[in-house]
MDTraj code that builds the backbone (N, CA, C; nanometers):
import mdtraj as md
import numpy as np

residues = "MET ASN ILE ALA GLU TYR LYS ASN LEU SER LYS ILE ILE ALA THR TYR LEU LYS LEU ASP PHE GLN THR GLU ILE MET GLN ARG LEU ALA HIS GLN GLN THR ASP LEU ARG LYS ILE ALA PHE ILE SER ASP GLU PHE HIS GLU TYR ILE THR ALA SER ASP ALA GLU PHE PHE ALA GLN SER ARG GLU ALA LYS CYS ILE ASN ILE VAL ALA THR GLN SER TYR THR SER PHE LEU ASN ALA ILE HIS ASN GLU HIS THR VAL LYS ALA ILE ILE GLN ASN LEU ILE ASN LYS PHE TRP PHE ARG THR ASP ASP ILE VAL THR ILE GLU ASP ALA GLN LYS GLN ILE GLY LYS GLU ALA LYS ILE LYS TYR SER THR SER ILE SER GLU GLY ALA LYS GLU THR ASN TYR SER TYR LEU LEU ASN ARG PHE GLN SER GLN ASN ALA ASN LEU SER GLU SER ILE ASN GLN TYR GLU GLN ILE GLU TYR VAL TYR ASP THR ASN PHE PHE SER GLN LYS LEU GLU THR PHE GLU CYS LEU ALA PHE LEU SER ASP GLY TYR LYS ILE ILE PRO PRO ILE LYS LEU LYS LEU ILE PRO HIS PHE ILE GLN ASP ASN TYR ARG PHE".split()
xyz = np.array([
    [1.0397, -4.7959, -1.2322],
    [1.1349, -4.9140, -1.2263],
    [1.0490, -5.0398, -1.1786],
    [1.0516, -5.1510, -1.2680],
    [0.9870, -5.2569, -1.2729],
    [1.0248, -5.3364, -1.1320],
    [0.9117, -5.3634, -1.0500],
    [0.9432, -5.4148, -0.9211],
    [0.9779, -5.5827, -0.9405],
    [0.9155, -5.6187, -1.0565],
    [0.9310, -5.7716, -1.0749],
    [1.0689, -5.8033, -1.1266],
    [1.1449, -5.6853, -1.1862],
    [1.2619, -5.7089, -1.2314],
    [1.3937, -5.6643, -1.1289],
    [1.3467, -5.5608, -1.0619],
    [1.4336, -5.5015, -0.9553],
    [1.3631, -5.4948, -0.8459],
    [1.3376, -5.5936, -0.7651],
    [1.2487, -5.6060, -0.6585],
    [1.3084, -5.5281, -0.5366],
    [1.4246, -5.5528, -0.4910],
    [1.4792, -5.4704, -0.3703],
    [1.5007, -5.3271, -0.4092],
    [1.5958, -5.3234, -0.5264],
    [1.6147, -5.1818, -0.5663],
    [1.4986, -5.0936, -0.5822],
    [1.3770, -5.1468, -0.6459],
    [1.2552, -5.0751, -0.6813],
    [1.2001, -5.0179, -0.5267],
    [1.2147, -5.1193, -0.4358],
    [1.1456, -5.0991, -0.3251],
    [1.2023, -4.9674, -0.2518],
    [1.3533, -4.9872, -0.2478],
    [1.4313, -4.8683, -0.1919],
    [1.4042, -4.7301, -0.2511],
    [1.4005, -4.7241, -0.3916],
    [1.4016, -4.6056, -0.4307],
    [1.2388, -4.5390, -0.4203],
    [1.1744, -4.6230, -0.4561],
    [1.0165, -4.6094, -0.4363],
    [0.9868, -4.5413, -0.2847],
    [1.0455, -4.6248, -0.1729],
    [1.0373, -4.5888, -0.0321],
    [1.0798, -4.4474, -0.0110],
    [1.2069, -4.4279, -0.0726],
    [1.2847, -4.3160, -0.0498],
    [1.1883, -4.1784, -0.1235],
    [1.1454, -4.1852, -0.2422],
    [1.0592, -4.1190, -0.2989],
    [0.9343, -4.0745, -0.2294],
    [0.8561, -4.1735, -0.1651],
    [0.7538, -4.1522, -0.0765],
    [0.7785, -4.0759, 0.0436],
    [0.8871, -4.1094, 0.1077],
    [0.9221, -4.0336, 0.2347],
    [0.9732, -3.8954, 0.1900],
    [1.0304, -3.8623, 0.0846],
    [1.0835, -3.7454, 0.0289],
    [0.9667, -3.6412, 0.0253],
    [0.8632, -3.7427, -0.0495],
    [0.7273, -3.6336, -0.0807],
    [0.6662, -3.6214, 0.0443],
    [0.6555, -3.6989, 0.1473],
    [0.5744, -3.6712, 0.2567],
    [0.6376, -3.5617, 0.3495],
    [0.7850, -3.5472, 0.3455],
    [0.8476, -3.4462, 0.3952],
    [0.8226, -3.3178, 0.3460],
    [0.7965, -3.3247, 0.2000],
    [0.7865, -3.1907, 0.1444],
    [0.6253, -3.1386, 0.1983],
    [0.5473, -3.2354, 0.1939],
    [0.4208, -3.2030, 0.2361],
    [0.3939, -3.1625, 0.3661],
    [0.4660, -3.2231, 0.4737],
    [0.4616, -3.1755, 0.5940],
    [0.5273, -3.0495, 0.6313],
    [0.6203, -3.0062, 0.5342],
    [0.6834, -2.8678, 0.5582],
    [0.5796, -2.7684, 0.5305],
    [0.4668, -2.7885, 0.4515],
    [0.3630, -2.6831, 0.4542],
    [0.3171, -2.6461, 0.5899],
    [0.2866, -2.7601, 0.6733],
    [0.2320, -2.7220, 0.7930],
    [0.3383, -2.6418, 0.8902],
    [0.4645, -2.6891, 0.8674],
    [0.5779, -2.6150, 0.9528],
    [0.5913, -2.4535, 0.9122],
    [0.5529, -2.4425, 0.7835],
    [0.5635, -2.3070, 0.7328],
    [0.4325, -2.2278, 0.7498],
    [0.3274, -2.3089, 0.7940],
    [0.2133, -2.2191, 0.8250],
    [0.1431, -2.1714, 0.6905],
    [0.1457, -2.2348, 0.5941],
    [0.1035, -2.1666, 0.4704],
    [-0.0368, -2.1862, 0.4569],
    [-0.1190, -2.0781, 0.4064],
    [-0.2634, -2.0648, 0.4174],
    [-0.3335, -2.0865, 0.2659],
    [-0.2629, -2.0413, 0.1802],
    [-0.3149, -2.0899, 0.0341],
    [-0.2439, -2.1809, -0.0133],
    [-0.2945, -2.3173, 0.0230],
    [-0.2531, -2.4391, -0.0177],
    [-0.3054, -2.5030, -0.1341],
    [-0.2294, -2.5181, -0.2390],
    [-0.2780, -2.6164, -0.3686],
    [-0.2995, -2.7509, -0.3160],
    [-0.4206, -2.7974, -0.3569],
    [-0.4640, -2.9483, -0.3333],
    [-0.3528, -3.0383, -0.4064],
    [-0.3043, -3.1511, -0.3418],
    [-0.2223, -3.2411, -0.3920],
    [-0.2505, -3.3884, -0.3524],
    [-0.2168, -3.5001, -0.4347],
    [-0.2613, -3.6208, -0.4226],
    [-0.1443, -3.7217, -0.4125],
    [-0.1614, -3.8084, -0.3135],
    [-0.0652, -3.9238, -0.3236],
    [-0.1313, -4.0515, -0.3612],
    [-0.0830, -4.1288, -0.4642],
    [-0.1445, -4.2183, -0.5171],
    [-0.0679, -4.3285, -0.5317],
    [-0.1145, -4.4430, -0.4745],
    [-0.0103, -4.5623, -0.4866],
    [-0.0927, -4.7039, -0.4987],
    [-0.0766, -4.7785, -0.5921],
    [-0.1207, -4.9126, -0.6232],
    [-0.0080, -5.0161, -0.5554],
    [-0.0795, -5.1156, -0.5009],
    [0.0077, -5.2307, -0.4213],
    [0.0982, -5.1527, -0.3109],
    [0.0293, -5.0838, -0.2425],
    [0.0895, -4.9862, -0.1256],
    [0.1836, -5.0913, -0.0317],
    [0.1275, -5.1981, -0.0337],
    [0.2048, -5.2847, 0.0809],
    [0.3323, -5.3090, 0.0517],
    [0.3803, -5.2894, -0.0802],
    [0.5220, -5.3031, -0.1179],
    [0.6160, -5.1837, -0.0590],
    [0.5357, -5.0618, -0.0268],
    [0.6154, -4.9583, 0.0055],
    [0.5579, -4.9156, 0.1379],
    [0.4988, -4.9645, 0.2233],
    [0.4449, -4.9046, 0.3400],
    [0.5576, -4.9004, 0.4417],
    [0.5556, -4.8066, 0.5345],
    [0.6293, -4.8043, 0.6435],
    [0.5708, -4.7609, 0.7720],
    [0.6170, -4.7654, 0.8681],
    [0.5377, -4.7186, 1.0040],
    [0.5176, -4.5706, 1.0031],
    [0.6031, -4.4967, 0.9406],
    [0.5576, -4.3542, 0.9410],
    [0.4402, -4.3065, 0.8885],
    [0.3877, -4.3904, 0.7846],
    [0.2818, -4.3656, 0.6981],
    [0.1468, -4.3358, 0.8190],
    [0.1444, -4.3850, 0.9470],
    [0.0386, -4.3579, 1.0158],
    [0.0281, -4.2086, 1.0637],
    [0.1360, -4.1625, 1.0977],
    [0.1597, -4.0305, 1.1430],
    [0.1257, -3.9141, 1.0093],
    [0.1660, -3.9497, 0.8964],
    [0.1705, -3.8723, 0.7727],
    [0.0176, -3.8626, 0.7420],
    [-0.0564, -3.9996, 0.7266],
    [-0.2087, -3.9904, 0.6996],
    [-0.2754, -3.9137, 0.7888],
    [-0.2315, -3.9028, 0.9298],
    [-0.2970, -3.8267, 1.0173],
    [-0.3156, -3.6922, 1.0156],
    [-0.1830, -3.6485, 0.9541],
    [-0.1635, -3.4971, 0.9760],
    [-0.1716, -3.4360, 0.8181],
    [-0.1778, -3.4990, 0.7159],
    [-0.1624, -3.4788, 0.5740],
    [-0.2787, -3.3916, 0.5215],
    [-0.4105, -3.4289, 0.5983],
    [-0.5272, -3.3771, 0.5438],
    [-0.5194, -3.2340, 0.5940],
    [-0.4729, -3.1827, 0.6772],
    [-0.4358, -3.0519, 0.7063],
    [-0.3576, -2.9641, 0.6055],
    [-0.2645, -3.0599, 0.5406],
    [-0.1826, -2.9697, 0.4441],
    [-0.2643, -3.0023, 0.3022],
    [-0.3804, -3.0459, 0.2916],
    [-0.4711, -3.0687, 0.1831],
    [-0.3979, -3.1741, 0.0915],
    [-0.3504, -3.2899, 0.1430],
    [-0.3131, -3.3854, 0.0672],
    [-0.4205, -3.4802, 0.0557],
    [-0.4524, -3.5384, -0.0572],
    [-0.5488, -3.6524, -0.0656],
    [-0.4631, -3.7866, -0.0896],
    [-0.4914, -3.8846, 0.0049],
    [-0.4150, -4.0153, -0.0137],
    [-0.5063, -4.1288, -0.0805],
    [-0.4594, -4.1747, -0.1756],
    [-0.5375, -4.3026, -0.2155],
    [-0.4425, -4.4043, -0.2475],
    [-0.4710, -4.5057, -0.1734],
    [-0.3784, -4.6205, -0.1841],
    [-0.4759, -4.7459, -0.2089],
    [-0.4070, -4.8620, -0.2675],
    [-0.4793, -4.9903, -0.2824],
    [-0.3841, -5.0741, -0.2473],
    [-0.4267, -5.1870, -0.1724],
    [-0.3622, -5.3110, -0.1288],
    [-0.4461, -5.4333, -0.1409],
    [-0.3815, -5.5550, -0.1611],
    [-0.4540, -5.6861, -0.1720],
    [-0.5531, -5.7204, -0.0369],
    [-0.4591, -5.6889, 0.0683],
    [-0.5473, -5.7089, 0.2090],
    [-0.4621, -5.6503, 0.3162],
    [-0.5329, -5.6328, 0.4372],
    [-0.4827, -5.5818, 0.5384],
    [-0.3549, -5.6641, 0.6046],
    [-0.3647, -5.8073, 0.5803],
    [-0.2605, -5.9008, 0.5848],
    [-0.1336, -5.8495, 0.5195],
    [-0.1517, -5.8007, 0.4234],
    [-0.0364, -5.7660, 0.3230],
    [0.0511, -5.6340, 0.3978],
    [-0.0455, -5.5644, 0.4752],
    [0.0431, -5.4516, 0.5451],
    [0.1103, -5.5234, 0.6706],
    [0.0479, -5.6211, 0.7311],
    [0.0967, -5.6771, 0.8414],
    [0.2413, -5.7470, 0.8100],
    [0.2216, -5.8062, 0.6952],
    [0.3403, -5.8787, 0.6506],
    [0.4604, -5.7892, 0.6085],
    [0.4316, -5.6760, 0.5925],
    [0.5266, -5.5579, 0.5622],
    [0.5939, -5.5053, 0.6786],
    [0.4919, -5.4663, 0.7692],
    [0.5621, -5.3931, 0.8950],
    [0.5706, -5.4522, 1.0225],
    [0.5009, -5.5788, 1.0088],
    [0.5057, -5.6631, 1.1403],
    [0.4722, -5.6043, 1.2636],
    [0.3738, -5.4930, 1.2670],
    [0.3140, -5.4356, 1.3853],
    [0.1734, -5.4331, 1.3687],
    [0.1089, -5.4779, 1.4568],
    [-0.0537, -5.4873, 1.4222],
    [-0.1038, -5.3473, 1.4666],
    [-0.0462, -5.2958, 1.5736],
    [-0.1043, -5.1679, 1.6037],
    [-0.0687, -5.0688, 1.5271],
    [0.0424, -5.0570, 1.4435],
    [0.0640, -4.9628, 1.3464],
    [-0.0158, -4.9716, 1.2212],
    [-0.0606, -5.0953, 1.1759],
    [-0.1250, -5.1324, 1.0695],
    [-0.2765, -5.0700, 1.1077],
    [-0.3277, -5.0866, 1.2335],
    [-0.4451, -5.0444, 1.2552],
    [-0.4569, -4.8883, 1.2583],
    [-0.3400, -4.8410, 1.2912],
    [-0.3464, -4.6668, 1.2950],
    [-0.3420, -4.6330, 1.1528],
    [-0.2766, -4.7033, 1.0671],
    [-0.2694, -4.6559, 0.9201],
    [-0.4127, -4.6815, 0.8626],
    [-0.4972, -4.7983, 0.9007],
    [-0.6081, -4.8135, 0.8173],
    [-0.7118, -4.7186, 0.8979],
    [-0.7046, -4.6813, 1.0189],
    [-0.7862, -4.5807, 1.0875],
    [-0.7828, -4.4625, 1.0184],
    [-0.6859, -4.4057, 0.9733],
    [-0.6571, -4.2752, 0.9224],
    [-0.6904, -4.2693, 0.7629],
    [-0.7299, -4.3770, 0.6871],
    [-0.7690, -4.3905, 0.5650],
    [-0.9338, -4.3932, 0.5764],
    [-1.0079, -4.2798, 0.5878],
    [-1.1568, -4.2498, 0.6161],
    [-1.2412, -4.3382, 0.5229],
    [-1.2025, -4.3137, 0.3837],
    [-1.3047, -4.3778, 0.2954],
    [-1.2318, -4.4855, 0.2488],
    [-1.3248, -4.6120, 0.2494],
    [-1.2632, -4.7530, 0.2055],
    [-1.3612, -4.8401, 0.1087],
    [-1.3031, -4.8888, 0.0016],
    [-1.3731, -4.9627, -0.0798],
    [-1.3085, -5.1130, -0.0672],
    [-1.4008, -5.1977, -0.0072],
    [-1.3791, -5.3370, 0.0051],
    [-1.4180, -5.4200, -0.1195],
    [-1.3384, -5.4640, -0.1730],
    [-1.3551, -5.5662, -0.2955],
    [-1.3785, -5.7120, -0.2489],
    [-1.4171, -5.7939, -0.3236],
    [-1.3958, -5.9491, -0.2729],
    [-1.2823, -6.0096, -0.2299],
    [-1.2851, -6.0343, -0.1214],
    [-1.1752, -6.0914, -0.0687],
    [-1.1794, -6.2184, 0.0375],
    [-1.0822, -6.3127, 0.0555],
    [-1.0762, -6.4171, 0.1232],
    [-1.0123, -6.3999, 0.2543],
    [-0.9351, -6.2736, 0.2666],
    [-0.8553, -6.2468, 0.3832],
    [-0.9369, -6.2543, 0.4995],
    [-0.9284, -6.3003, 0.5914],
    [-1.0039, -6.3145, 0.7145],
    [-0.9976, -6.1757, 0.8078],
    [-0.8565, -6.1414, 0.7958],
    [-0.8166, -6.0159, 0.8892],
    [-0.9017, -5.9080, 0.8041],
    [-0.8995, -5.8968, 0.6776],
    [-0.9596, -5.7712, 0.6291],
    [-1.1182, -5.7870, 0.6339],
    [-1.1717, -5.9015, 0.6361],
    [-1.3079, -5.9086, 0.6611],
    [-1.3455, -5.8653, 0.7990],
    [-1.2962, -5.9193, 0.8894],
    [-1.3199, -5.9175, 1.0283],
    [-1.2976, -5.7725, 1.0637],
    [-1.1916, -5.6744, 1.0122],
    [-1.1865, -5.5227, 1.0208],
    [-1.3018, -5.4612, 0.9791],
    [-1.3453, -5.4905, 0.8412],
    [-1.4562, -5.4266, 0.7875],
    [-1.5908, -5.4545, 0.8506],
    [-1.6164, -5.5750, 0.9187],
    [-1.7163, -5.6197, 0.9864],
    [-1.7419, -5.5223, 1.1057],
    [-1.6231, -5.5217, 1.1976],
    [-1.6079, -5.4462, 1.2971],
    [-1.6462, -5.2964, 1.2732],
    [-1.5968, -5.2379, 1.1621],
    [-1.6025, -5.0938, 1.1425],
    [-1.7555, -5.0694, 1.1088],
    [-1.8076, -5.1304, 1.0302],
    [-1.9503, -5.1390, 1.0011],
    [-2.0454, -5.1466, 1.1156],
    [-2.0137, -5.2403, 1.2097],
    [-2.0922, -5.2785, 1.3094],
    [-2.2008, -5.3894, 1.3099],
    [-2.2903, -5.3819, 1.4091],
    [-2.3772, -5.5030, 1.4051],
    [-2.5489, -5.4398, 1.3947],
    [-2.6123, -5.5201, 1.3723],
    [-2.7704, -5.4947, 1.3896],
    [-2.8441, -5.5886, 1.4258],
    [-2.9744, -5.5793, 1.4587],
    [-3.0534, -5.6833, 1.5059],
    [-3.1253, -5.7403, 1.3827],
    [-3.1063, -5.8686, 1.3745],
    [-3.1735, -5.9235, 1.2529],
    [-3.2769, -6.0349, 1.2937],
    [-3.3851, -6.0472, 1.2461],
    [-3.5042, -6.1462, 1.2727],
    [-3.4602, -6.2718, 1.2332],
    [-3.4776, -6.3700, 1.3347],
    [-3.4419, -6.5104, 1.2912],
    [-3.5812, -6.5940, 1.3322],
    [-3.5937, -6.7193, 1.2511],
    [-3.7159, -6.7804, 1.2671],
    [-3.6484, -6.9294, 1.2935],
    [-3.7436, -7.0035, 1.3918],
    [-3.7124, -7.1227, 1.4168],
    [-3.8551, -7.2048, 1.4159],
    [-3.8454, -7.3182, 1.3446],
    [-3.9744, -7.4133, 1.3183],
    [-3.9307, -7.5651, 1.4032],
    [-4.0543, -7.5968, 1.4789],
    [-4.0205, -7.7308, 1.5270],
    [-4.1638, -7.8035, 1.5086],
    [-4.1598, -7.9237, 1.4789],
    [-4.2744, -8.0085, 1.4685],
    [-4.2612, -8.1273, 1.5276],
    [-4.3552, -8.1534, 1.6186],
    [-4.3856, -8.2737, 1.6973],
    [-4.4969, -8.3386, 1.6895],
    [-4.5027, -8.4737, 1.7024],
    [-4.5874, -8.5887, 1.6675],
    [-4.6462, -8.6472, 1.7923],
    [-4.7830, -8.6731, 1.8262],
    [-4.8218, -8.7492, 1.9551],
    [-4.9210, -8.8260, 1.8995],
    [-4.9079, -8.9532, 1.9772],
    [-5.0158, -9.0638, 1.9567],
    [-5.0787, -9.1300, 2.0894],
    [-5.2152, -9.1718, 2.1023],
    [-5.2644, -9.2268, 2.2087],
    [-5.2367, -9.3806, 2.2076],
    [-5.2516, -9.4379, 2.0677],
    [-5.2167, -9.5820, 2.0880],
    [-5.1177, -9.6082, 1.9672],
    [-5.0200, -9.6951, 2.0019],
    [-4.9263, -9.7252, 1.9140],
    [-4.8903, -9.8881, 1.9087],
    [-4.8855, -9.9408, 1.8099],
    [-4.8681, -10.0881, 1.7952],
    [-4.7423, -10.1247, 1.6909],
    [-4.6728, -10.2230, 1.7175],
    [-4.6082, -10.2519, 1.6289],
    [-4.6383, -10.3724, 1.5156],
    [-4.6247, -10.3341, 1.3897],
    [-4.6598, -10.4261, 1.2902],
    [-4.5606, -10.5146, 1.2316],
    [-4.5578, -10.6541, 1.2632],
    [-4.4684, -10.7401, 1.2298],
    [-4.4724, -10.7471, 1.0881],
    [-4.5789, -10.7347, 1.0106],
    [-4.5831, -10.7537, 0.8567],
    [-4.4994, -10.6473, 0.7837],
    [-4.5089, -10.5080, 0.8470],
    [-4.4645, -10.3950, 0.7749],
    [-4.3160, -10.3644, 0.8548],
    [-4.2891, -10.4266, 0.9816],
    [-4.1773, -10.4284, 1.0361],
    [-4.1387, -10.2716, 1.0789],
    [-4.2693, -10.2229, 1.1490],
    [-4.2486, -10.0861, 1.1888],
    [-4.3705, -10.0548, 1.2778],
    [-4.3653, -9.9318, 1.3544],
    [-4.4792, -9.8963, 1.4468],
    [-4.5843, -9.8340, 1.3688],
    [-4.7140, -9.8265, 1.4226],
    [-4.8226, -9.7861, 1.3599],
    [-4.9065, -9.7094, 1.4621],
    [-4.9141, -9.5903, 1.4498],
    [-5.0004, -9.5002, 1.5391],
    [-5.1514, -9.4618, 1.5182],
    [-5.2048, -9.4990, 1.6085],
    [-5.3715, -9.4328, 1.6117],
    [-5.4056, -9.3282, 1.7069],
    [-5.4956, -9.2546, 1.6218],
    [-5.5286, -9.1232, 1.7008],
    [-5.4132, -9.0282, 1.7236],
    [-5.3286, -9.0259, 1.6243],
    [-5.2169, -8.9355, 1.6148],
    [-5.2530, -8.7758, 1.5790],
    [-5.1673, -8.6877, 1.6240],
    [-5.1911, -8.5511, 1.6053],
    [-5.0437, -8.4885, 1.5844],
    [-5.0406, -8.3990, 1.4971],
    [-4.9160, -8.3180, 1.4489],
    [-4.9289, -8.1620, 1.4948],
    [-4.8180, -8.1288, 1.5525],
    [-4.8168, -7.9754, 1.6128],
    [-4.6892, -7.9128, 1.5648],
    [-4.7122, -7.8029, 1.5185],
    [-4.5970, -7.7087, 1.4639],
    [-4.5740, -7.5914, 1.5296],
    [-4.4751, -7.5293, 1.5725],
    [-4.4650, -7.4229, 1.6404],
    [-4.3589, -7.3239, 1.5439],
    [-4.3891, -7.2120, 1.5351],
    [-4.2924, -7.1140, 1.4671],
    [-4.2535, -6.9816, 1.5666],
    [-4.1153, -6.9870, 1.5985],
    [-4.0684, -6.8795, 1.6925],
    [-3.9999, -6.7814, 1.6295],
    [-4.0166, -6.6572, 1.6495],
    [-3.9404, -6.5343, 1.5869],
    [-3.8716, -6.4685, 1.6947],
    [-3.7355, -6.4458, 1.6864],
    [-3.6614, -6.3756, 1.7788],
    [-3.5428, -6.2740, 1.7005],
    [-3.5038, -6.2056, 1.7891],
    [-3.3901, -6.1093, 1.7201],
    [-3.2620, -6.1582, 1.7669],
    [-3.1459, -6.1392, 1.6816],
    [-3.0142, -6.1699, 1.7192],
    [-2.9552, -6.0656, 1.6568],
    [-2.8300, -6.0308, 1.7560],
    [-2.7381, -5.9369, 1.7102],
    [-2.6363, -6.0025, 1.6296],
    [-2.6096, -5.9357, 1.4828],
    [-2.5358, -6.0054, 1.4052],
    [-2.4379, -5.8732, 1.3421],
    [-2.3440, -5.9136, 1.2763],
    [-2.2757, -5.8196, 1.1791],
    [-2.3567, -5.7887, 1.0669],
    [-2.3689, -5.6769, 1.0281],
    [-2.4429, -5.6254, 0.9127],
    [-2.4358, -5.6991, 0.7845],
    [-2.2931, -5.7383, 0.7586],
    [-2.2540, -5.8055, 0.6427],
    [-2.1646, -5.9171, 0.6757],
    [-2.2300, -6.0308, 0.6687],
    [-2.1467, -6.1641, 0.6915],
    [-2.0297, -6.1963, 0.6052],
    [-1.9600, -6.3129, 0.6589],
    [-1.8282, -6.3360, 0.5906],
    [-1.8666, -6.3632, 0.4518],
    [-1.9544, -6.4548, 0.4016],
    [-1.9956, -6.4846, 0.2751],
    [-2.0169, -6.3583, 0.1852],
    [-2.0491, -6.2545, 0.2383],
    [-2.0888, -6.1333, 0.1473],
    [-1.9586, -6.1014, 0.0962],
    [-1.8510, -6.0991, 0.1821],
    [-1.7189, -6.0425, 0.1285],
    [-1.6640, -6.1392, 0.0638],
    [-1.6437, -6.2797, 0.0753],
    [-1.5717, -6.3824, -0.0014],
    [-1.6610, -6.4550, -0.1259],
    [-1.7861, -6.4197, -0.1235],
    [-1.8613, -6.4911, -0.2138],
    [-1.9579, -6.4070, -0.2954],
    [-2.0284, -6.3033, -0.2301],
    [-2.1593, -6.2394, -0.3028],
    [-2.0940, -6.1389, -0.3704],
    [-1.9833, -6.0749, -0.3513],
    [-1.9366, -5.9384, -0.4219],
    [-1.8591, -6.0198, -0.5495],
    [-1.9178, -5.9467, -0.6568],
    [-1.8723, -6.0025, -0.7978],
    [-1.7521, -5.9121, -0.8359],
    [-1.7046, -5.9398, -0.9720],
    [-1.5922, -5.8730, -1.0161],
    [-1.6627, -5.7116, -1.0575],
    [-1.5681, -5.6201, -0.9961],
    [-1.5940, -5.4753, -1.0089],
    [-1.7008, -5.4192, -0.9213],
    [-1.7344, -5.5223, -0.8183],
    [-1.8035, -5.4732, -0.7362],
    [-1.7650, -5.4551, -0.5792],
    [-1.7996, -5.3643, -0.5043],
    [-1.7446, -5.3285, -0.3669],
    [-1.8507, -5.2830, -0.2823],
    [-1.7934, -5.2884, -0.1394],
    [-1.8719, -5.2401, -0.0413],
    [-1.8011, -5.1079, -0.0037],
    [-1.8667, -4.9908, -0.0276],
    [-1.7945, -4.8207, -0.0144],
    [-1.8445, -4.8057, 0.1222],
    [-1.7289, -4.7684, 0.1884],
    [-1.7535, -4.6910, 0.3450],
    [-1.7024, -4.5754, 0.3140],
    [-1.7797, -4.4503, 0.2829],
    [-1.7491, -4.3297, 0.2474],
    [-1.8010, -4.2096, 0.3782],
    [-1.7347, -4.0922, 0.3565],
    [-1.7636, -3.9795, 0.4420],
    [-1.7734, -3.8606, 0.3388],
    [-1.8725, -3.7721, 0.3408],
    [-1.8893, -3.6461, 0.2900],
    [-1.8013, -3.5490, 0.3418],
    [-1.7409, -3.5674, 0.4516],
    [-1.6414, -3.4500, 0.5038],
    [-1.7147, -3.4116, 0.6349],
    [-1.8550, -3.4440, 0.6485],
    [-1.9284, -3.3876, 0.7753],
    [-1.9631, -3.5265, 0.8609],
    [-2.0234, -3.6196, 0.7739],
    [-2.0867, -3.7389, 0.8376],
    [-2.0383, -3.8725, 0.7544],
    [-2.0550, -3.9802, 0.8111],
    [-2.0302, -4.1043, 0.7565],
    [-2.1591, -4.1300, 0.6767],
    [-2.1582, -4.1759, 0.5387],
    [-2.2536, -4.2165, 0.4798],
    [-2.2806, -4.3656, 0.4907],
    [-2.4099, -4.4261, 0.5052],
    [-2.4328, -4.5670, 0.5313],
    [-2.3651, -4.6572, 0.4356],
    [-2.3009, -4.7543, 0.4770],
    [-2.2337, -4.8393, 0.3806],
    [-2.3265, -4.8979, 0.2550],
    [-2.2760, -4.8826, 0.1425],
    [-2.3386, -4.9366, 0.0271],
    [-2.2605, -5.0225, -0.0699],
    [-2.3467, -5.0988, -0.1624],
    [-2.2640, -5.1974, -0.2352],
    [-2.2723, -5.1178, -0.3843],
    [-2.1536, -5.1101, -0.4414],
    [-2.1511, -5.0198, -0.5621],
    [-2.1018, -5.1114, -0.6548],
    [-2.1313, -5.0864, -0.7820],
    [-2.0826, -5.1449, -0.9118],
    [-2.0040, -5.0464, -0.9777],
    [-1.8629, -5.0571, -1.0070],
    [-1.7870, -4.9765, -1.0606],
    [-1.7561, -5.0168, -1.2178],
    [-1.7456, -4.9087, -1.2900],
    [-1.7211, -4.9315, -1.4115],
    [-1.5896, -4.8995, -1.4725],
    [-1.5151, -4.9851, -1.5062],
    [-1.3798, -4.9893, -1.5527],
    [-1.3485, -4.8898, -1.6806],
    [-1.2720, -4.8148, -1.6747],
    [-1.2514, -4.7506, -1.7963],
    [-1.2371, -4.7931, -1.9135],
    [-1.2038, -4.9116, -1.9320],
    [-1.1763, -4.9870, -2.0644],
    [-1.3127, -5.0526, -2.1108],
    [-1.4185, -5.0246, -2.0373],
    [-1.5480, -5.0749, -2.0788],
    [-1.6633, -4.9981, -2.0728],
    [-1.6262, -4.8833, -2.0287],
    [-1.7453, -4.7787, -1.9803],
    [-1.8015, -4.7180, -2.0994],
    [-1.7238, -4.7089, -2.2285],
    [-1.8104, -4.6519, -2.3474],
    [-1.9046, -4.7630, -2.4091],
    [-1.9069, -4.8842, -2.3661],
    [-1.9837, -4.9761, -2.4067],
    [-2.0774, -5.0194, -2.3042],
    [-2.0767, -4.9815, -2.1983],
    [-2.1712, -4.9838, -2.0932],
    [-2.3057, -4.9300, -2.0696],
    [-2.4233, -4.9914, -2.0655],
    [-2.5370, -4.9397, -2.0695],
    [-2.5712, -4.9189, -1.9249],
    [-2.6103, -4.7948, -1.9023],
    [-2.6628, -4.7311, -1.7535],
    [-2.8062, -4.7561, -1.7661],
])
top = md.Topology()
chain = top.add_chain()
for i, resn in enumerate(residues, 1):
    res = top.add_residue(resn, chain, resSeq=i)
    for name in ("N", "CA", "C"):
        top.add_atom(name, md.element.get_by_symbol(name[0]), res)
traj = md.Trajectory(xyz[None], top)
């Protein structure tokens, strides 16, 4: 059902179907089934259908062998939909693997930065100073003139703790079809890496 044409009705029906699907999945755990077939829940523009109960479902659905794949414009879109910051954080926390594309949303950027963490970065500072023993004012040139002058330059190196990826990385450096991936192999977290994604409509002509 086209959400642009039937906005409210589309949301109601889609939300009902989502909750009915989640109930069916959770019954697997209630019946203690052992031979479970893997199943997936996939939703684009998930902020249109998000509800507070999704936090509990995402936390338990892995045990029922349900794979959840959702996409949204920003974390702020989640917050605007359910108006509860703690619930939004719980939902995001239970989505282990994340792909952050270019965004200007500061809430999304800050959450990504905090999850990836900080590191020590080397910084340099340079200072130049000039000294002179004799300085006279030239009325002809209308300026001071120094004799026996000397220049000194000092370069300092120091460490500063900063986020691994700054705000400009998310808002300016990520190009179209590029993302920062935060993934797990099921046992450990893989170090965040910048990925170039190949859309299906151009992959045949793309040179690797």
